[in-house]
TORKOL-4160 file (C-alpha; in steps of 0.2 Angstrom, whole numbers, padded with zeros to 4 digits, m for minus):
494
<pt num="1" X="0651" Y="0851" Z="0611"/>
<pt num="2" X="0658" Y="0839" Z="0623"/>
<pt num="3" X="0652" Y="0821" Z="0624"/>
<pt num="4" X="0647" Y="0814" Z="0641"/>
<pt num="5" X="0651" Y="0796" Z="0645"/>
<pt num="6" X="0639" Y="0784" Z="0655"/>
<pt num="7" X="0637" Y="0767" Z="0661"/>
<pt num="8" X="0619" Y="0767" Z="0655"/>
<pt num="9" X="0607" Y="0778" Z="0646"/>
<pt num="10" X="0589" Y="0775" Z="0650"/>
<pt num="11" X="0576" Y="0782" Z="0638"/>
<pt num="12" X="0560" Y="0785" Z="0649"/>
<pt num="13" X="0557" Y="0790" Z="0667"/>
<pt num="14" X="0541" Y="0780" Z="0670"/>
<pt num="15" X="0540" Y="0764" Z="0680"/>
<pt num="16" X="0549" Y="0754" Z="0667"/>
<pt num="17" X="0564" Y="0766" Z="0667"/>
<pt num="18" X="0564" Y="0768" Z="0686"/>
<pt num="19" X="0564" Y="0749" Z="0688"/>
<pt num="20" X="0579" Y="0747" Z="0676"/>
<pt num="21" X="0588" Y="0760" Z="0686"/>
<pt num="22" X="0585" Y="0752" Z="0702"/>
<pt num="23" X="0591" Y="0735" Z="0696"/>
<pt num="24" X="0607" Y="0744" Z="0688"/>
<pt num="25" X="0610" Y="0752" Z="0705"/>
<pt num="26" X="0609" Y="0735" Z="0714"/>
<pt num="27" X="0622" Y="0728" Z="0701"/>
<pt num="28" X="0634" Y="0743" Z="0706"/>
<pt num="29" X="0631" Y="0754" Z="0691"/>
<pt num="30" X="0630" Y="0772" Z="0697"/>
<pt num="31" X="0634" Y="0783" Z="0682"/>
<pt num="32" X="0617" Y="0783" Z="0674"/>
<pt num="33" X="0607" Y="0795" Z="0664"/>
<pt num="34" X="0588" Y="0794" Z="0663"/>
<pt num="35" X="0581" Y="0804" Z="0649"/>
<pt num="36" X="0563" Y="0810" Z="0647"/>
<pt num="37" X="0555" Y="0822" Z="0635"/>
<pt num="38" X="0542" Y="0827" Z="0648"/>
<pt num="39" X="0544" Y="0839" Z="0662"/>
<pt num="40" X="0543" Y="0827" Z="0676"/>
<pt num="41" X="0544" Y="0808" Z="0680"/>
<pt num="42" X="0530" Y="0796" Z="0680"/>
<pt num="43" X="0527" Y="0792" Z="0661"/>
<pt num="44" X="0509" Y="0789" Z="0657"/>
<pt num="45" X="0504" Y="0794" Z="0674"/>
<pt num="46" X="0512" Y="0811" Z="0672"/>
<pt num="47" X="0505" Y="0814" Z="0655"/>
<pt num="48" X="0488" Y="0808" Z="0658"/>
<pt num="49" X="0477" Y="0819" Z="0669"/>
<pt num="50" X="0460" Y="0818" Z="0662"/>
<pt num="51" X="0444" Y="0818" Z="0673"/>
<pt num="52" X="0440" Y="0801" Z="0679"/>
<pt num="53" X="0458" Y="0793" Z="0677"/>
<pt num="54" X="0460" Y="0778" Z="0687"/>
<pt num="55" X="0470" Y="0762" Z="0686"/>
<pt num="56" X="0461" Y="0748" Z="0678"/>
<pt num="57" X="0471" Y="0734" Z="0687"/>
<pt num="58" X="0469" Y="0732" Z="0706"/>
<pt num="59" X="0481" Y="0744" Z="0714"/>
<pt num="60" X="0488" Y="0730" Z="0725"/>
<pt num="61" X="0494" Y="0722" Z="0709"/>
<pt num="62" X="0498" Y="0738" Z="0700"/>
<pt num="63" X="0514" Y="0742" Z="0710"/>
<pt num="64" X="0532" Y="0735" Z="0712"/>
<pt num="65" X="0532" Y="0719" Z="0723"/>
<pt num="66" X="0548" Y="0726" Z="0731"/>
<pt num="67" X="0539" Y="0742" Z="0735"/>
<pt num="68" X="0521" Y="0740" Z="0741"/>
<pt num="69" X="0511" Y="0755" Z="0745"/>
<pt num="70" X="0500" Y="0753" Z="0760"/>
<pt num="71" X="0491" Y="0770" Z="0757"/>
<pt num="72" X="0481" Y="0767" Z="0741"/>
<pt num="73" X="0464" Y="0775" Z="0744"/>
<pt num="74" X="0455" Y="0762" Z="0734"/>
<pt num="75" X="0457" Y="0745" Z="0726"/>
<pt num="76" X="0457" Y="0754" Z="0709"/>
<pt num="77" X="0467" Y="0770" Z="0714"/>
<pt num="78" X="0464" Y="0787" Z="0704"/>
<pt num="79" X="0478" Y="0792" Z="0693"/>
<pt num="80" X="0485" Y="0806" Z="0704"/>
<pt num="81" X="0490" Y="0792" Z="0717"/>
<pt num="82" X="0500" Y="0783" Z="0704"/>
<pt num="83" X="0509" Y="0799" Z="0700"/>
<pt num="84" X="0512" Y="0801" Z="0719"/>
<pt num="85" X="0518" Y="0783" Z="0720"/>
<pt num="86" X="0530" Y="0786" Z="0706"/>
<pt num="87" X="0537" Y="0801" Z="0715"/>
<pt num="88" X="0539" Y="0791" Z="0731"/>
<pt num="89" X="0549" Y="0777" Z="0722"/>
<pt num="90" X="0560" Y="0790" Z="0714"/>
<pt num="91" X="0564" Y="0799" Z="0730"/>
<pt num="92" X="0566" Y="0783" Z="0741"/>
<pt num="93" X="0578" Y="0775" Z="0728"/>
<pt num="94" X="0587" Y="0792" Z="0725"/>
<pt num="95" X="0583" Y="0791" Z="0706"/>
<pt num="96" X="0580" Y="0810" Z="0703"/>
<pt num="97" X="0599" Y="0813" Z="0702"/>
<pt num="98" X="0600" Y="0803" Z="0686"/>
<pt num="99" X="0585" Y="0811" Z="0678"/>
<pt num="100" X="0585" Y="0824" Z="0664"/>
<pt num="101" X="0568" Y="0831" Z="0659"/>
<pt num="102" X="0563" Y="0841" Z="0644"/>
<pt num="103" X="0576" Y="0830" Z="0635"/>
<pt num="104" X="0571" Y="0823" Z="0618"/>
<pt num="105" X="0581" Y="0808" Z="0611"/>
<pt num="106" X="0582" Y="0809" Z="0593"/>
<pt num="107" X="0591" Y="0792" Z="0590"/>
<pt num="108" X="0604" Y="0780" Z="0596"/>
<pt num="109" X="0618" Y="0771" Z="0586"/>
<pt num="110" X="0630" Y="0757" Z="0591"/>
<pt num="111" X="0648" Y="0763" Z="0588"/>
<pt num="112" X="0658" Y="0747" Z="0584"/>
<pt num="113" X="0675" Y="0755" Z="0587"/>
<pt num="114" X="0672" Y="0762" Z="0605"/>
<pt num="115" X="0659" Y="0748" Z="0609"/>
<pt num="116" X="0647" Y="0761" Z="0615"/>
<pt num="117" X="0630" Y="0768" Z="0611"/>
<pt num="118" X="0629" Y="0785" Z="0604"/>
<pt num="119" X="0613" Y="0793" Z="0610"/>
<pt num="120" X="0609" Y="0809" Z="0600"/>
<pt num="121" X="0598" Y="0823" Z="0609"/>
<pt num="122" X="0588" Y="0836" Z="0601"/>
<pt num="123" X="0599" Y="0852" Z="0601"/>
<pt num="124" X="0615" Y="0843" Z="0595"/>
<pt num="125" X="0622" Y="0835" Z="0611"/>
<pt num="126" X="0628" Y="0817" Z="0610"/>
<pt num="127" X="0629" Y="0805" Z="0625"/>
<pt num="128" X="0640" Y="0789" Z="0625"/>
<pt num="129" X="0635" Y="0774" Z="0636"/>
<pt num="130" X="0640" Y="0756" Z="0638"/>
<pt num="131" X="0622" Y="0751" Z="0639"/>
<pt num="132" X="0606" Y="0757" Z="0631"/>
<pt num="133" X="0589" Y="0754" Z="0640"/>
<pt num="134" X="0573" Y="0758" Z="0630"/>
<pt num="135" X="0560" Y="0761" Z="0643"/>
<pt num="136" X="0548" Y="0772" Z="0632"/>
<pt num="137" X="0532" Y="0761" Z="0636"/>
<pt num="138" X="0519" Y="0755" Z="0623"/>
<pt num="139" X="0508" Y="0770" Z="0626"/>
<pt num="140" X="0519" Y="0785" Z="0623"/>
<pt num="141" X="0514" Y="0791" Z="0606"/>
<pt num="142" X="0496" Y="0798" Z="0606"/>
<pt num="143" X="0486" Y="0794" Z="0590"/>
<pt num="144" X="0478" Y="0809" Z="0582"/>
<pt num="145" X="0463" Y="0805" Z="0571"/>
<pt num="146" X="0465" Y="0808" Z="0552"/>
<pt num="147" X="0447" Y="0816" Z="0549"/>
<pt num="148" X="0444" Y="0828" Z="0536"/>
<pt num="149" X="0441" Y="0846" Z="0542"/>
<pt num="150" X="0448" Y="0843" Z="0560"/>
<pt num="151" X="0461" Y="0856" Z="0558"/>
<pt num="152" X="0447" Y="0869" Z="0554"/>
<pt num="153" X="0437" Y="0866" Z="0569"/>
<pt num="154" X="0434" Y="0883" Z="0577"/>
<pt num="155" X="0430" Y="0877" Z="0595"/>
<pt num="156" X="0441" Y="0870" Z="0608"/>
<pt num="157" X="0450" Y="0853" Z="0606"/>
<pt num="158" X="0455" Y="0843" Z="0621"/>
<pt num="159" X="0466" Y="0828" Z="0620"/>
<pt num="160" X="0465" Y="0815" Z="0633"/>
<pt num="161" X="0484" Y="0815" Z="0635"/>
<pt num="162" X="0486" Y="0834" Z="0635"/>
<pt num="163" X="0471" Y="0839" Z="0646"/>
<pt num="164" X="0468" Y="0857" Z="0650"/>
<pt num="165" X="0462" Y="0858" Z="0668"/>
<pt num="166" X="0458" Y="0877" Z="0666"/>
<pt num="167" X="0445" Y="0874" Z="0653"/>
<pt num="168" X="0427" Y="0875" Z="0659"/>
<pt num="169" X="0416" Y="0861" Z="0653"/>
<pt num="170" X="0400" Y="0867" Z="0661"/>
<pt num="171" X="0386" Y="0871" Z="0649"/>
<pt num="172" X="0397" Y="0866" Z="0633"/>
<pt num="173" X="0391" Y="0856" Z="0618"/>
<pt num="174" X="0404" Y="0843" Z="0617"/>
<pt num="175" X="0408" Y="0828" Z="0607"/>
<pt num="176" X="0421" Y="0814" Z="0611"/>
<pt num="177" X="0429" Y="0803" Z="0598"/>
<pt num="178" X="0434" Y="0786" Z="0605"/>
<pt num="179" X="0427" Y="0773" Z="0617"/>
<pt num="180" X="0442" Y="0763" Z="0622"/>
<pt num="181" X="0447" Y="0762" Z="0641"/>
<pt num="182" X="0451" Y="0781" Z="0641"/>
<pt num="183" X="0434" Y="0785" Z="0634"/>
<pt num="184" X="0425" Y="0774" Z="0646"/>
<pt num="185" X="0433" Y="0783" Z="0660"/>
<pt num="186" X="0431" Y="0801" Z="0653"/>
<pt num="187" X="0413" Y="0800" Z="0646"/>
<pt num="188" X="0404" Y="0798" Z="0663"/>
<pt num="189" X="0414" Y="0813" Z="0669"/>
<pt num="190" X="0410" Y="0824" Z="0654"/>
<pt num="191" X="0392" Y="0820" Z="0655"/>
<pt num="192" X="0391" Y="0827" Z="0673"/>
<pt num="193" X="0396" Y="0844" Z="0667"/>
<pt num="194" X="0392" Y="0848" Z="0648"/>
<pt num="195" X="0375" Y="0853" Z="0642"/>
<pt num="196" X="0376" Y="0840" Z="0628"/>
<pt num="197" X="0387" Y="0826" Z="0624"/>
<pt num="198" X="0389" Y="0816" Z="0608"/>
<pt num="199" X="0399" Y="0800" Z="0609"/>
<pt num="200" X="0406" Y="0795" Z="0592"/>
<pt num="201" X="0410" Y="0776" Z="0593"/>
<pt num="202" X="0419" Y="0766" Z="0580"/>
<pt num="203" X="0421" Y="0750" Z="0590"/>
<pt num="204" X="0411" Y="0745" Z="0606"/>
<pt num="205" X="0422" Y="0739" Z="0620"/>
<pt num="206" X="0419" Y="0725" Z="0632"/>
<pt num="207" X="0414" Y="0734" Z="0649"/>
<pt num="208" X="0413" Y="0723" Z="0664"/>
<pt num="209" X="0407" Y="0726" Z="0682"/>
<pt num="210" X="0419" Y="0735" Z="0693"/>
<pt num="211" X="0421" Y="0727" Z="0710"/>
<pt num="212" X="0429" Y="0742" Z="0719"/>
<pt num="213" X="0431" Y="0746" Z="0737"/>
<pt num="214" X="0439" Y="0760" Z="0747"/>
<pt num="215" X="0454" Y="0758" Z="0759"/>
<pt num="216" X="0450" Y="0769" Z="0774"/>
<pt num="217" X="0463" Y="0776" Z="0786"/>
<pt num="218" X="0460" Y="0760" Z="0797"/>
<pt num="219" X="0464" Y="0748" Z="0782"/>
<pt num="220" X="0479" Y="0759" Z="0777"/>
<pt num="221" X="0486" Y="0758" Z="0795"/>
<pt num="222" X="0484" Y="0739" Z="0795"/>
<pt num="223" X="0493" Y="0738" Z="0779"/>
<pt num="224" X="0507" Y="0749" Z="0785"/>
<pt num="225" X="0509" Y="0741" Z="0802"/>
<pt num="226" X="0507" Y="0723" Z="0796"/>
<pt num="227" X="0513" Y="0722" Z="0778"/>
<pt num="228" X="0508" Y="0703" Z="0777"/>
<pt num="229" X="0490" Y="0708" Z="0776"/>
<pt num="230" X="0492" Y="0718" Z="0760"/>
<pt num="231" X="0503" Y="0705" Z="0753"/>
<pt num="232" X="0489" Y="0692" Z="0755"/>
<pt num="233" X="0477" Y="0704" Z="0746"/>
<pt num="234" X="0490" Y="0706" Z="0733"/>
<pt num="235" X="0493" Y="0688" Z="0731"/>
<pt num="236" X="0474" Y="0686" Z="0728"/>
<pt num="237" X="0473" Y="0699" Z="0715"/>
<pt num="238" X="0489" Y="0693" Z="0706"/>
<pt num="239" X="0483" Y="0675" Z="0706"/>
<pt num="240" X="0465" Y="0680" Z="0700"/>
<pt num="241" X="0472" Y="0691" Z="0686"/>
<pt num="242" X="0485" Y="0679" Z="0680"/>
<pt num="243" X="0473" Y="0664" Z="0679"/>
<pt num="244" X="0460" Y="0674" Z="0670"/>
<pt num="245" X="0472" Y="0681" Z="0657"/>
<pt num="246" X="0480" Y="0664" Z="0655"/>
<pt num="247" X="0464" Y="0654" Z="0652"/>
<pt num="248" X="0454" Y="0668" Z="0643"/>
<pt num="249" X="0468" Y="0674" Z="0631"/>
<pt num="250" X="0482" Y="0660" Z="0630"/>
<pt num="251" X="0472" Y="0644" Z="0633"/>
<pt num="252" X="0457" Y="0649" Z="0622"/>
<pt num="253" X="0457" Y="0632" Z="0614"/>
<pt num="254" X="0455" Y="0623" Z="0630"/>
<pt num="255" X="0445" Y="0636" Z="0640"/>
<pt num="256" X="0433" Y="0644" Z="0627"/>
<pt num="257" X="0418" Y="0642" Z="0639"/>
<pt num="258" X="0427" Y="0655" Z="0650"/>
<pt num="259" X="0427" Y="0668" Z="0637"/>
<pt num="260" X="0408" Y="0664" Z="0633"/>
<pt num="261" X="0405" Y="0666" Z="0652"/>
<pt num="262" X="0414" Y="0682" Z="0652"/>
<pt num="263" X="0404" Y="0688" Z="0637"/>
<pt num="264" X="0388" Y="0684" Z="0646"/>
<pt num="265" X="0393" Y="0693" Z="0662"/>
<pt num="266" X="0396" Y="0708" Z="0650"/>
<pt num="267" X="0379" Y="0706" Z="0642"/>
<pt num="268" X="0370" Y="0705" Z="0659"/>
<pt num="269" X="0380" Y="0721" Z="0664"/>
<pt num="270" X="0373" Y="0730" Z="0649"/>
<pt num="271" X="0356" Y="0723" Z="0651"/>
<pt num="272" X="0354" Y="0729" Z="0669"/>
<pt num="273" X="0361" Y="0746" Z="0664"/>
<pt num="274" X="0352" Y="0749" Z="0648"/>
<pt num="275" X="0334" Y="0744" Z="0644"/>
<pt num="276" X="0333" Y="0752" Z="0626"/>
<pt num="277" X="0336" Y="0737" Z="0615"/>
<pt num="278" X="0343" Y="0747" Z="0600"/>
<pt num="279" X="0355" Y="0757" Z="0611"/>
<pt num="280" X="0361" Y="0741" Z="0619"/>
<pt num="281" X="0364" Y="0733" Z="0602"/>
<pt num="282" X="0375" Y="0748" Z="0597"/>
<pt num="283" X="0385" Y="0745" Z="0613"/>
<pt num="284" X="0387" Y="0727" Z="0611"/>
<pt num="285" X="0404" Y="0721" Z="0604"/>
<pt num="286" X="0404" Y="0709" Z="0589"/>
<pt num="287" X="0420" Y="0701" Z="0593"/>
<pt num="288" X="0426" Y="0688" Z="0606"/>
<pt num="289" X="0430" Y="0693" Z="0623"/>
<pt num="290" X="0449" Y="0694" Z="0625"/>
<pt num="291" X="0453" Y="0701" Z="0607"/>
<pt num="292" X="0454" Y="0718" Z="0614"/>
<pt num="293" X="0458" Y="0725" Z="0631"/>
<pt num="294" X="0442" Y="0725" Z="0641"/>
<pt num="295" X="0438" Y="0738" Z="0654"/>
<pt num="296" X="0429" Y="0740" Z="0670"/>
<pt num="297" X="0415" Y="0753" Z="0675"/>
<pt num="298" X="0399" Y="0753" Z="0684"/>
<pt num="299" X="0393" Y="0770" Z="0677"/>
<pt num="300" X="0398" Y="0770" Z="0658"/>
<pt num="301" X="0383" Y="0761" Z="0652"/>
<pt num="302" X="0371" Y="0771" Z="0663"/>
<pt num="303" X="0378" Y="0787" Z="0656"/>
<pt num="304" X="0369" Y="0784" Z="0639"/>
<pt num="305" X="0352" Y="0784" Z="0648"/>
<pt num="306" X="0354" Y="0802" Z="0651"/>
<pt num="307" X="0344" Y="0813" Z="0639"/>
<pt num="308" X="0358" Y="0825" Z="0635"/>
<pt num="309" X="0370" Y="0810" Z="0630"/>
<pt num="310" X="0369" Y="0804" Z="0612"/>
<pt num="311" X="0378" Y="0789" Z="0604"/>
<pt num="312" X="0383" Y="0790" Z="0586"/>
<pt num="313" X="0389" Y="0774" Z="0577"/>
<pt num="314" X="0387" Y="0779" Z="0559"/>
<pt num="315" X="0405" Y="0786" Z="0558"/>
<pt num="316" X="0411" Y="0803" Z="0554"/>
<pt num="317" X="0411" Y="0810" Z="0537"/>
<pt num="318" X="0420" Y="0827" Z="0541"/>
<pt num="319" X="0422" Y="0840" Z="0554"/>
<pt num="320" X="0416" Y="0858" Z="0551"/>
<pt num="321" X="0421" Y="0873" Z="0561"/>
<pt num="322" X="0405" Y="0872" Z="0571"/>
<pt num="323" X="0401" Y="0854" Z="0572"/>
<pt num="324" X="0403" Y="0836" Z="0566"/>
<pt num="325" X="0394" Y="0828" Z="0551"/>
<pt num="326" X="0391" Y="0810" Z="0552"/>
<pt num="327" X="0391" Y="0798" Z="0537"/>
<pt num="328" X="0372" Y="0797" Z="0539"/>
<pt num="329" X="0372" Y="0815" Z="0535"/>
<pt num="330" X="0367" Y="0821" Z="0553"/>
<pt num="331" X="0376" Y="0836" Z="0559"/>
<pt num="332" X="0378" Y="0840" Z="0577"/>
<pt num="333" X="0383" Y="0857" Z="0583"/>
<pt num="334" X="0399" Y="0856" Z="0594"/>
<pt num="335" X="0410" Y="0869" Z="0603"/>
<pt num="336" X="0421" Y="0857" Z="0612"/>
<pt num="337" X="0429" Y="0842" Z="0604"/>
<pt num="338" X="0437" Y="0828" Z="0615"/>
<pt num="339" X="0450" Y="0816" Z="0607"/>
<pt num="340" X="0451" Y="0799" Z="0616"/>
<pt num="341" X="0458" Y="0790" Z="0601"/>
<pt num="342" X="0472" Y="0780" Z="0610"/>
<pt num="343" X="0490" Y="0778" Z="0605"/>
<pt num="344" X="0500" Y="0773" Z="0590"/>
<pt num="345" X="0508" Y="0757" Z="0596"/>
<pt num="346" X="0515" Y="0751" Z="0579"/>
<pt num="347" X="0519" Y="0764" Z="0567"/>
<pt num="348" X="0529" Y="0776" Z="0577"/>
<pt num="349" X="0532" Y="0767" Z="0594"/>
<pt num="350" X="0541" Y="0751" Z="0591"/>
<pt num="351" X="0554" Y="0757" Z="0593"/>
<pt num="352" X="0549" Y="0775" Z="0599"/>
<pt num="353" X="0566" Y="0782" Z="0593"/>
<pt num="354" X="0577" Y="0777" Z="0578"/>
<pt num="355" X="0590" Y="0763" Z="0584"/>
<pt num="356" X="0604" Y="0758" Z="0573"/>
<pt num="357" X="0614" Y="0742" Z="0579"/>
<pt num="358" X="0629" Y="0733" Z="0572"/>
<pt num="359" X="0632" Y="0734" Z="0553"/>
<pt num="360" X="0619" Y="0748" Z="0551"/>
<pt num="361" X="0604" Y="0737" Z="0556"/>
<pt num="362" X="0589" Y="0748" Z="0558"/>
<pt num="363" X="0578" Y="0741" Z="0572"/>
<pt num="364" X="0562" Y="0747" Z="0566"/>
<pt num="365" X="0565" Y="0743" Z="0548"/>
<pt num="366" X="0571" Y="0726" Z="0553"/>
<pt num="367" X="0556" Y="0722" Z="0564"/>
<pt num="368" X="0544" Y="0727" Z="0550"/>
<pt num="369" X="0553" Y="0717" Z="0537"/>
<pt num="370" X="0557" Y="0701" Z="0548"/>
<pt num="371" X="0542" Y="0701" Z="0560"/>
<pt num="372" X="0542" Y="0709" Z="0577"/>
<pt num="373" X="0553" Y="0699" Z="0589"/>
<pt num="374" X="0564" Y="0700" Z="0604"/>
<pt num="375" X="0572" Y="0687" Z="0615"/>
<pt num="376" X="0563" Y="0685" Z="0631"/>
<pt num="377" X="0554" Y="0701" Z="0626"/>
<pt num="378" X="0571" Y="0711" Z="0630"/>
<pt num="379" X="0585" Y="0709" Z="0618"/>
<pt num="380" X="0588" Y="0708" Z="0599"/>
<pt num="381" X="0602" Y="0701" Z="0589"/>
<pt num="382" X="0614" Y="0714" Z="0581"/>
<pt num="383" X="0610" Y="0726" Z="0595"/>
<pt num="384" X="0624" Y="0723" Z="0609"/>
<pt num="385" X="0621" Y="0730" Z="0626"/>
<pt num="386" X="0603" Y="0735" Z="0623"/>
<pt num="387" X="0588" Y="0731" Z="0633"/>
<pt num="388" X="0571" Y="0735" Z="0626"/>
<pt num="389" X="0557" Y="0735" Z="0638"/>
<pt num="390" X="0541" Y="0739" Z="0628"/>
<pt num="391" X="0545" Y="0726" Z="0614"/>
<pt num="392" X="0538" Y="0711" Z="0605"/>
<pt num="393" X="0532" Y="0697" Z="0617"/>
<pt num="394" X="0537" Y="0707" Z="0632"/>
<pt num="395" X="0520" Y="0712" Z="0640"/>
<pt num="396" X="0515" Y="0698" Z="0652"/>
<pt num="397" X="0499" Y="0699" Z="0662"/>
<pt num="398" X="0488" Y="0715" Z="0663"/>
<pt num="399" X="0499" Y="0725" Z="0675"/>
<pt num="400" X="0515" Y="0734" Z="0667"/>
<pt num="401" X="0524" Y="0730" Z="0684"/>
<pt num="402" X="0523" Y="0712" Z="0680"/>
<pt num="403" X="0533" Y="0715" Z="0664"/>
<pt num="404" X="0545" Y="0727" Z="0672"/>
<pt num="405" X="0549" Y="0715" Z="0687"/>
<pt num="406" X="0552" Y="0700" Z="0676"/>
<pt num="407" X="0564" Y="0710" Z="0665"/>
<pt num="408" X="0573" Y="0716" Z="0681"/>
<pt num="409" X="0576" Y="0698" Z="0685"/>
<pt num="410" X="0583" Y="0695" Z="0668"/>
<pt num="411" X="0595" Y="0710" Z="0669"/>
<pt num="412" X="0601" Y="0704" Z="0686"/>
<pt num="413" X="0606" Y="0687" Z="0679"/>
<pt num="414" X="0613" Y="0694" Z="0662"/>
<pt num="415" X="0623" Y="0709" Z="0669"/>
<pt num="416" X="0629" Y="0698" Z="0683"/>
<pt num="417" X="0636" Y="0686" Z="0671"/>
<pt num="418" X="0644" Y="0700" Z="0661"/>
<pt num="419" X="0652" Y="0706" Z="0677"/>
<pt num="420" X="0658" Y="0688" Z="0682"/>
<pt num="421" X="0666" Y="0685" Z="0666"/>
<pt num="422" X="0674" Y="0702" Z="0665"/>
<pt num="423" X="0665" Y="0705" Z="0648"/>
<pt num="424" X="0661" Y="0722" Z="0641"/>
<pt num="425" X="0647" Y="0717" Z="0629"/>
<pt num="426" X="0632" Y="0705" Z="0628"/>
<pt num="427" X="0622" Y="0700" Z="0612"/>
<pt num="428" X="0609" Y="0687" Z="0611"/>
<pt num="429" X="0612" Y="0674" Z="0597"/>
<pt num="430" X="0602" Y="0672" Z="0582"/>
<pt num="431" X="0599" Y="0654" Z="0586"/>
<pt num="432" X="0592" Y="0659" Z="0604"/>
<pt num="433" X="0581" Y="0673" Z="0597"/>
<pt num="434" X="0574" Y="0661" Z="0583"/>
<pt num="435" X="0570" Y="0648" Z="0596"/>
<pt num="436" X="0561" Y="0660" Z="0607"/>
<pt num="437" X="0551" Y="0667" Z="0593"/>
<pt num="438" X="0546" Y="0650" Z="0587"/>
<pt num="439" X="0540" Y="0645" Z="0604"/>
<pt num="440" X="0530" Y="0661" Z="0606"/>
<pt num="441" X="0522" Y="0658" Z="0589"/>
<pt num="442" X="0518" Y="0640" Z="0594"/>
<pt num="443" X="0510" Y="0646" Z="0610"/>
<pt num="444" X="0499" Y="0658" Z="0601"/>
<pt num="445" X="0491" Y="0644" Z="0591"/>
<pt num="446" X="0480" Y="0641" Z="0606"/>
<pt num="447" X="0476" Y="0659" Z="0609"/>
<pt num="448" X="0460" Y="0669" Z="0607"/>
<pt num="449" X="0470" Y="0679" Z="0594"/>
<pt num="450" X="0472" Y="0664" Z="0583"/>
<pt num="451" X="0456" Y="0654" Z="0586"/>
<pt num="452" X="0443" Y="0668" Z="0592"/>
<pt num="453" X="0433" Y="0680" Z="0581"/>
<pt num="454" X="0444" Y="0696" Z="0582"/>
<pt num="455" X="0440" Y="0703" Z="0565"/>
<pt num="456" X="0430" Y="0718" Z="0571"/>
<pt num="457" X="0440" Y="0721" Z="0586"/>
<pt num="458" X="0451" Y="0735" Z="0579"/>
<pt num="459" X="0463" Y="0731" Z="0594"/>
<pt num="460" X="0480" Y="0740" Z="0596"/>
<pt num="461" X="0486" Y="0723" Z="0601"/>
<pt num="462" X="0486" Y="0718" Z="0582"/>
<pt num="463" X="0499" Y="0726" Z="0570"/>
<pt num="464" X="0495" Y="0730" Z="0552"/>
<pt num="465" X="0499" Y="0712" Z="0547"/>
<pt num="466" X="0486" Y="0705" Z="0558"/>
<pt num="467" X="0498" Y="0698" Z="0571"/>
<pt num="468" X="0498" Y="0700" Z="0589"/>
<pt num="469" X="0516" Y="0701" Z="0595"/>
<pt num="470" X="0514" Y="0712" Z="0610"/>
<pt num="471" X="0511" Y="0699" Z="0623"/>
<pt num="472" X="0521" Y="0685" Z="0630"/>
<pt num="473" X="0508" Y="0671" Z="0629"/>
<pt num="474" X="0512" Y="0663" Z="0646"/>
<pt num="475" X="0507" Y="0665" Z="0664"/>
<pt num="476" X="0517" Y="0678" Z="0674"/>
<pt num="477" X="0523" Y="0664" Z="0685"/>
<pt num="478" X="0530" Y="0656" Z="0670"/>
<pt num="479" X="0539" Y="0672" Z="0664"/>
<pt num="480" X="0547" Y="0675" Z="0680"/>
<pt num="481" X="0553" Y="0657" Z="0682"/>
<pt num="482" X="0561" Y="0657" Z="0665"/>
<pt num="483" X="0572" Y="0672" Z="0670"/>
<pt num="484" X="0580" Y="0661" Z="0683"/>
<pt num="485" X="0584" Y="0647" Z="0670"/>
<pt num="486" X="0587" Y="0654" Z="0653"/>
<pt num="487" X="0603" Y="0647" Z="0646"/>
<pt num="488" X="0617" Y="0661" Z="0648"/>
<pt num="489" X="0624" Y="0653" Z="0633"/>
<pt num="490" X="0610" Y="0661" Z="0623"/>
<pt num="491" X="0621" Y="0677" Z="0624"/>
<pt num="492" X="0638" Y="0680" Z="0617"/>
<pt num="493" X="0648" Y="0689" Z="0630"/>
<pt num="494" X="0664" Y="0697" Z="0625"/>
């Protein structure tokens, strides 16, 4: 079988992969392959189609700065509009020509002799590329719960990430496992249709009021005709989110009262929605605000006031063909089981595929044995010509686009230096990587992760060692600024 040669192979056709491809195009690279195991582009916004799906960051912020969308229907747009936005970006920047769907990447290995990456595909084909861009995202490996008897359930199982739109929920006796951000969006919608709904909660989540508003045709025309109006709105939402994340998460030592105030707002939100003290107690988080991603909803708490909605917090003992038995011995008859159990971020996703660098270094194994680390959240020693987007200390702010765009700036400067010097390979030095890791760990000393009470949060932000190396513990502004000033000598270019 012949081996195709590319300038770059990008693994993932979501917003991260598309952003990387746009930047590569700007740098003059045209021979690109964007590979995705799904049947269309959009990443998580293609895979997720469950009822109630919306973005939980203002849409004005949840988009590329260089490609604003004046046609959002709401401040918090529904998921279908994010999918449409992804299609618009792909069409405008002519990215579909690079995309190959239903293509599963089995692994990538650096070949020292040819100075290229060998990317192995399911089916036996191998692609060669000068550059490898891992754009698989943090939330691409759904977590299936390991509950005794789940395989023997005789009813219908619906996964939030594999939703069956043809299945009729009306009149069903349903149960949902999971009360993270997906569950918070799904539960009110399920309650509208099913005859009975049991919610199995392991960990309560911080749910805050949602200040949403519709953008009617007049507002959309205004944004389209006078882009500065939407830019002003975006600057406001950007600034608010950046300040709140910075002081509530990264400056916890100095601004602990902010977390306390946020917790009180959440408590008031619960109190106004639920008057049953015991129910309110069960829905109250017993960890500090900021330890786990909070979510926004004005209808989630009120859903539990409905007589056909039941909250179970004792845990699940086992699943039987016709129902679920709790650890308190109570069995509830169920014909539909909905799984909103989130994603496996650590065990099977960092990295999402086997990656072997110089001298046979296995990226996943090395991260687990030497701490999760990546220089500027992007590059790793011993892995030449590789950029990894969803990596340790990469995620900045709450909008994924903030991460993608600061990384695009880094690529512009790094690849530009490679072109200027006539080099073929770049590789971050061990010294630069160590220096960056030390700085991230020092910054985390002031964070809610180190100083707050996060013991009971069960947050996917923490790995099995109790560390929280997903986020870059700086403001977005700082992350962007550093891409213009990182020393180019931090890379060996040859």
